[in-house]
FILOKE-672126 format. One record per residue (C-alpha): z, y, x; residue number from 1. Coordinates in nm, 3 decimals, always signed. Layout:
BEGIN
         w         v         u   pos
         Z         Y         X   NUM
...
***
This chain:
BEGIN
         w         v         u   pos
   -21.473   +10.365    +4.458     1
   -21.352   +10.016    +4.317     2
   -20.964   +10.165    +4.284     3
   -21.124   +10.454    +4.096     4
   -21.312   +10.226    +3.860     5
   -21.025   +10.032    +3.785     6
   -20.794   +10.308    +3.740     7
   -21.054   +10.461    +3.471     8
   -21.055   +10.101    +3.282     9
   -20.678   +10.106    +3.266    10
   -20.709   +10.441    +3.118    11
   -20.919   +10.345    +2.854    12
   -20.815    +9.980    +2.789    13
   -20.459    +9.950    +2.930    14
   -20.351    +9.772    +3.240    15
   -20.364    +9.428    +3.051    16
   -20.684    +9.457    +2.929    17
   -20.815    +9.127    +3.101    18
   -20.492    +8.920    +2.961    19
   -20.542    +8.697    +2.647    20
   -20.409    +8.860    +2.352    21
   -20.130    +8.596    +2.320    22
   -20.023    +8.673    +2.668    23
   -20.002    +9.046    +2.677    24
   -19.660    +9.206    +2.719    25
   -19.497    +9.332    +2.400    26
   -19.417    +9.670    +2.557    27
   -19.790    +9.780    +2.631    28
   -19.769   +10.006    +2.314    29
   -19.775   +10.377    +2.272    30
   -19.409   +10.385    +2.130    31
   -19.284   +10.293    +2.473    32
   -19.034   +10.520    +2.672    33
   -19.291   +10.529    +2.944    34
   -19.557   +10.692    +2.740    35
   -19.576   +11.085    +2.702    36
   -19.516   +11.133    +2.311    37
   -19.635   +11.506    +2.347    38
   -19.969   +11.403    +2.452    39
   -20.011   +11.170    +2.166    40
   -19.925   +11.446    +1.878    41
   -20.055   +11.756    +2.079    42
   -20.086   +11.773    +2.465    43
   -19.864   +11.715    +2.748    44
   -19.668   +12.060    +2.783    45
   -19.559   +12.026    +3.152    46
   -19.920   +12.099    +3.268    47
   -19.919   +12.427    +3.095    48
   -19.709   +12.625    +3.364    49
   -19.746   +12.392    +3.658    50
   -19.600   +12.586    +3.955    51
   -19.499   +12.896    +3.733    52
   -19.157   +13.025    +3.657    53
   -19.152   +12.841    +3.311    54
   -19.232   +12.510    +3.476    55
   -18.857   +12.389    +3.430    56
   -18.924   +12.028    +3.389    57
   -19.175   +11.937    +3.675    58
   -19.485   +11.722    +3.659    59
   -19.462   +11.492    +3.386    60
   -19.372   +11.103    +3.486    61
   -19.495   +10.953    +3.168    62
   -19.812   +10.771    +3.103    63
   -20.102   +10.973    +2.938    64
   -20.350   +10.678    +2.922    65
   -20.646   +10.706    +2.676    66
   -20.559   +10.351    +2.584    67
   -20.241   +10.446    +2.436    68
   -20.403   +10.757    +2.265    69
   -20.643   +10.533    +2.088    70
   -20.378   +10.296    +1.982    71
   -20.182   +10.562    +1.819    72
   -20.492   +10.704    +1.653    73
   -20.603   +10.368    +1.516    74
   -20.258   +10.271    +1.393    75
   -20.256   +10.321    +1.026    76
   -19.929   +10.155    +0.941    77
   -19.631   +10.336    +0.769    78
   -19.428   +10.265    +1.064    79
   -19.672   +10.479    +1.274    80
   -19.626   +10.776    +1.032    81
   -19.263   +10.753    +1.073    82
   -19.284   +10.748    +1.464    83
   -19.542   +11.032    +1.447    84
   -19.299   +11.248    +1.228    85
   -19.047   +11.206    +1.495    86
   -19.263   +11.269    +1.785    87
   -19.384   +11.600    +1.625    88
   -19.021   +11.709    +1.545    89
   -18.947   +11.660    +1.912    90
   -19.256   +11.851    +2.018    91
   -19.176   +12.144    +1.763    92
   -18.821   +12.149    +1.909    93
   -18.946   +12.193    +2.272    94
   -19.193   +12.470    +2.175    95
   -18.929   +12.652    +1.967    96
   -18.705   +12.639    +2.266    97
   -18.962   +12.785    +2.506    98
   -19.044   +13.068    +2.277    99
   -18.681   +13.162    +2.257   100
   -18.710   +13.273    +2.621   101
   -18.991   +13.506    +2.527   102
   -18.782   +13.623    +2.231   103
   -18.500   +13.694    +2.446   104
   -18.706   +13.920    +2.690   105
   -18.841   +14.091    +2.371   106
   -18.507   +14.160    +2.234   107
   -18.336   +14.294    +2.548   108
   -18.635   +14.529    +2.621   109
   -18.603   +14.658    +2.272   110
   -18.247   +14.713    +2.316   111
   -18.298   +14.895    +2.647   112
   -18.564   +15.117    +2.506   113
   -18.327   +15.201    +2.204   114
   -18.014   +15.242    +2.418   115
   -18.211   +15.463    +2.677   116
   -18.372   +15.692    +2.398   117
   -18.040   +15.759    +2.247   118
   -17.926   +15.879    +2.566   119
   -18.237   +16.086    +2.646   120
   -18.219   +16.269    +2.311   121
   -17.869   +16.404    +2.414   122
   -17.999   +16.495    +2.761   123
   -18.330   +16.650    +2.660   124
   -18.393   +17.023    +2.796   125
   -18.377   +17.272    +2.498   126
   -18.731   +17.393    +2.539   127
   -18.848   +17.012    +2.520   128
   -18.638   +16.964    +2.203   129
   -18.724   +17.292    +2.045   130
   -19.115   +17.205    +2.100   131
   -19.076   +16.872    +1.947   132
   -18.885   +17.005    +1.648   133
   -19.141   +17.275    +1.593   134
   -19.449   +17.023    +1.600   135
   -19.240   +16.789    +1.364   136
   -19.201   +17.082    +1.110   137
   -19.572   +17.158    +1.134   138
   -19.664   +16.793    +1.077   139
   -19.421   +16.805    +0.740   140
   -19.591   +17.128    +0.644   141
   -19.948   +16.996    +0.694   142
   -19.853   +16.673    +0.507   143
   -19.727   +16.859    +0.199   144
   -20.019   +17.086    +0.194   145
   -20.241   +16.811    +0.194   146
   -20.074   +16.644    -0.116   147
   -20.095   +16.964    -0.301   148
   -20.484   +16.987    -0.220   149
   -20.516   +16.623    -0.341   150
   -20.331   +16.700    -0.671   151
   -20.579   +17.009    -0.723   152
   -20.878   +16.780    -0.655   153
   -20.971   +16.937    -0.329   154
   -21.033   +16.615    -0.135   155
   -21.203   +16.740    +0.156   156
   -20.940   +17.008    +0.213   157
   -20.658   +16.766    +0.189   158
   -20.827   +16.505    +0.425   159
   -20.884   +16.773    +0.682   160
   -20.513   +16.865    +0.659   161
   -20.419   +16.493    +0.698   162
   -20.655   +16.484    +0.999   163
   -20.462   +16.794    +1.159   164
   -20.121   +16.632    +1.092   165
   -20.241   +16.308    +1.255   166
   -20.376   +16.497    +1.567   167
   -20.031   +16.690    +1.585   168
   -19.843   +16.370    +1.557   169
   -20.039   +16.218    +1.849   170
   -19.975   +16.546    +2.056   171
   -19.606   +16.504    +1.991   172
   -19.594   +16.152    +2.120   173
   -19.780   +16.269    +2.432   174
   -19.510   +16.525    +2.493   175
   -19.246   +16.270    +2.429   176
   -19.410   +16.022    +2.664   177
   -19.475   +16.263    +2.937   178
   -19.107   +16.359    +2.937   179
   -18.955   +16.026    +2.887   180
   -19.202   +15.843    +3.116   181
   -19.020   +16.001    +3.404   182
   -18.680   +15.992    +3.253   183
   -18.691   +15.653    +3.067   184
   -18.850   +15.378    +3.256   185
   -18.837   +15.145    +2.971   186
   -19.088   +15.335    +2.784   187
   -19.338   +15.322    +3.077   188
   -19.446   +14.940    +2.999   189
   -19.433   +14.716    +2.704   190
   -19.351   +14.336    +2.706   191
   -19.630   +14.103    +2.605   192
   -19.522   +13.944    +2.254   193
   -19.705   +13.636    +2.354   194
   -19.592   +13.516    +2.679   195
   -19.273   +13.790    +2.747   196
   -19.478   +13.937    +3.059   197
   -19.410   +14.316    +3.133   198
   -19.707   +14.525    +3.129   199
   -19.763   +14.883    +3.235   200
   -19.892   +15.116    +2.936   201
   -20.135   +15.259    +3.192   202
   -20.288   +14.903    +3.303   203
   -20.661   +14.887    +3.373   204
   -20.878   +14.666    +3.184   205
   -20.940   +14.429    +3.456   206
   -20.555   +14.395    +3.487   207
   -20.510   +14.318    +3.115   208
   -20.797   +14.075    +3.120   209
   -20.626   +13.918    +3.449   210
   -20.308   +13.888    +3.235   211
   -20.475   +13.741    +2.927   212
   -20.648   +13.490    +3.129   213
   -20.332   +13.393    +3.317   214
   -20.171   +13.056    +3.313   215
   -19.842   +13.181    +3.169   216
   -20.013   +13.386    +2.899   217
   -20.266   +13.102    +2.831   218
   -19.978   +12.843    +2.823   219
   -19.764   +13.042    +2.556   220
   -20.083   +13.127    +2.353   221
   -20.168   +12.747    +2.340   222
   -19.817   +12.615    +2.233   223
   -19.800   +12.907    +1.958   224
   -20.139   +12.743    +1.812   225
   -20.008   +12.398    +1.871   226
   -19.679   +12.485    +1.681   227
   -19.889   +12.581    +1.380   228
   -20.066   +12.284    +1.390   229
   -19.782   +12.054    +1.428   230
   -19.577   +12.232    +1.147   231
   -19.879   +12.167    +0.907   232
   -19.923   +11.796    +1.018   233
   -19.550   +11.759    +0.969   234
   -19.559   +11.873    +0.606   235
   -19.846   +11.620    +0.551   236
   -19.639   +11.329    +0.697   237
   -19.335   +11.447    +0.482   238
   -19.530   +11.415    +0.182   239
   -19.679   +11.084    +0.266   240
   -19.353   +10.934    +0.362   241
   -19.164   +11.092    +0.054   242
   -19.453   +10.919    -0.151   243
   -19.408   +10.593    +0.025   244
   -19.004   +10.604    -0.032   245
   -19.071   +10.681    -0.420   246
   -19.338   +10.399    -0.419   247
   -19.068   +10.153    -0.230   248
   -18.781   +10.274    -0.449   249
   -18.998   +10.196    -0.761   250
   -19.077    +9.854    -0.632   251
   -18.701    +9.801    -0.565   252
   -18.630    +9.898    -0.919   253
   -18.933    +9.648    -1.058   254
   -18.781    +9.395    -0.856   255
   -18.417    +9.461    -0.940   256
   -18.528    +9.426    -1.303   257
   -18.685    +9.121    -1.260   258
   -18.381    +8.970    -1.073   259
   -18.160    +9.103    -1.344   260
   -18.403    +8.944    -1.608   261
   -18.357    +8.616    -1.411   262
   -17.974    +8.653    -1.414   263
   -17.993    +8.700    -1.783   264
   -18.242    +8.403    -1.828   265
   -17.980    +8.190    -1.621   266
   -17.689    +8.308    -1.831   267
   -17.897    +8.191    -2.145   268
   -17.983    +7.874    -2.006   269
   -17.628    +7.820    -1.899   270
   -17.515    +7.922    -2.259   271
   -17.755    +7.680    -2.417   272
   -17.654    +7.396    -2.187   273
   -17.288    +7.477    -2.293   274
   -17.366    +7.479    -2.647   275
   -17.562    +7.132    -2.588   276
   -17.257    +6.999    -2.434   277
   -17.020    +7.136    -2.720   278
   -17.259    +6.983    -2.971   279
   -17.260    +6.667    -2.789   280
   -16.881    +6.648    -2.759   281
   -16.857    +6.732    -3.122   282
   -17.096    +6.452    -3.228   283
   -16.910    +6.210    -2.987   284
   -16.595    +6.314    -3.163   285
   -16.749    +6.273    -3.502   286
   -16.899    +5.954    -3.410   287
   -16.555    +5.838    -3.276   288
   -16.399    +5.945    -3.603   289
   -16.641    +5.752    -3.791   290
   -16.589    +5.473    -3.594   291
   -16.222    +5.486    -3.655   292
   -16.264    +5.503    -4.001   293
   -16.515    +5.224    -4.024   294
   -16.260    +5.020    -3.802   295
   -15.974    +5.133    -4.036   296
   -16.170    +5.015    -4.323   297
   -16.271    +4.701    -4.198   298
   -15.905    +4.637    -4.089   299
   -15.802    +4.731    -4.448   300
   -16.042    +4.503    -4.613   301
   -15.929    +4.220    -4.373   302
   -15.592    +4.291    -4.463   303
   -15.656    +4.285    -4.819   304
   -15.851    +3.964    -4.811   305
   -15.579    +3.819    -4.591   306
   -15.344    +3.909    -4.849   307
   -15.541    +3.787    -5.129   308
   -15.578    +3.465    -4.956   309
   -15.234    +3.440    -4.912   310
   -15.166    +3.525    -5.263   311
   -15.426    +3.256    -5.380   312
   -15.256    +3.011    -5.147   313
   -14.910    +3.065    -5.293   314
   -15.005    +3.046    -5.628   315
   -15.170    +2.705    -5.568   316
   -14.865    +2.591    -5.412   317
   -14.650    +2.711    -5.705   318
   -14.864    +2.523    -5.956   319
   -14.813    +2.188    -5.731   320
   -14.455    +2.248    -5.738   321
   -14.444    +2.279    -6.123   322
   -14.634    +1.966    -6.185   323
   -14.409    +1.777    -5.972   324
***
C-alpha cells in the first residue's frame, strides 16, 4: 500500500519531489532521453498493438510520469516550442511509417485483383461473357432512352428508365461476382483501408463489429486521428517559431543599426580628437613662429642698440683724439 502511494506521488510530482529546489538534479525534466516524447505530444504508441503483429518495438521503456506531462504543458518558453515541434515531427514520422505497412497491403491486394481479373476475362466461358455483354448493351440503351425522356420533359419516365438501368447494373455485378467468386479468390474479400486487415465480403454483422472493436483496427484508427491533430499542431508551431524568428531578426537588425551608429559616433569622436590635435599642433607651430619672430626681433633690436652704442662710443673717441 505504501509502495503504491509513493509510486503515485512519483508520477505526479517526480521522484525528487521532497528535495530542496536548489538540490534537485538538473536531469529531472521532460526533455531527458528517458522520457517518452510521444506521450508528451500525443500518446505512447507502443501500447496500441501490445502483443499483436504490429508490436515491433515491444513495451516502451521510457518514463510516462504525469510530472513530466505537467512540466511540459506548463512550460511556455520558446525553447519548449522548438522541442515540441521536434517531438511532433518524430511522432508523425513514426505514424507515417506504420501507415506504410497498410498501404503496402492495399496496393498488393489491388494489384492481385487487377491481375487476376485480366486473366479471368480471357478465361471466361462464352455463355458468361455473352450474358455480360448483353446486359451491358441493355444498360447503355436504357441510359440513352432516359436522357432522351429527360430532354423531352418526361421526368417520371426518365427516372424509371434510370432505375431499371441501375437494377441491371447490380444484376450484372452479381453475375460477375458469382462467377469470379469461385474463380478469382481475390474478389471474395476486401482489405480494410484503416488497418489493412483482410475481410470477407460475406462477413456477419457480429464479425464486422468484432473487427472494428479489435485492438489492431482501433490502434490504426487512433494513429490516423492523432496524425491529423499533430499535423495541425505542427503548422501552429511553425507559425509561432517563424514569427519569433522574424522578431529576433528584427531585434538583431535594430541592435546592428545601434552598433553601427555607435561605430559612426566613435569615428566622429576620433575625427574631432584628430582635428583638435591638428588645431593644437597648428597653434603650437604658430606660437613657436611668433616666439621665433619675437626673439629675432628682440635680437635685431639688441644688435641695433649694440651697434648704435658702439658707433656712439667710436664717435666719442674720435672727438677726443681730434682735441689732442
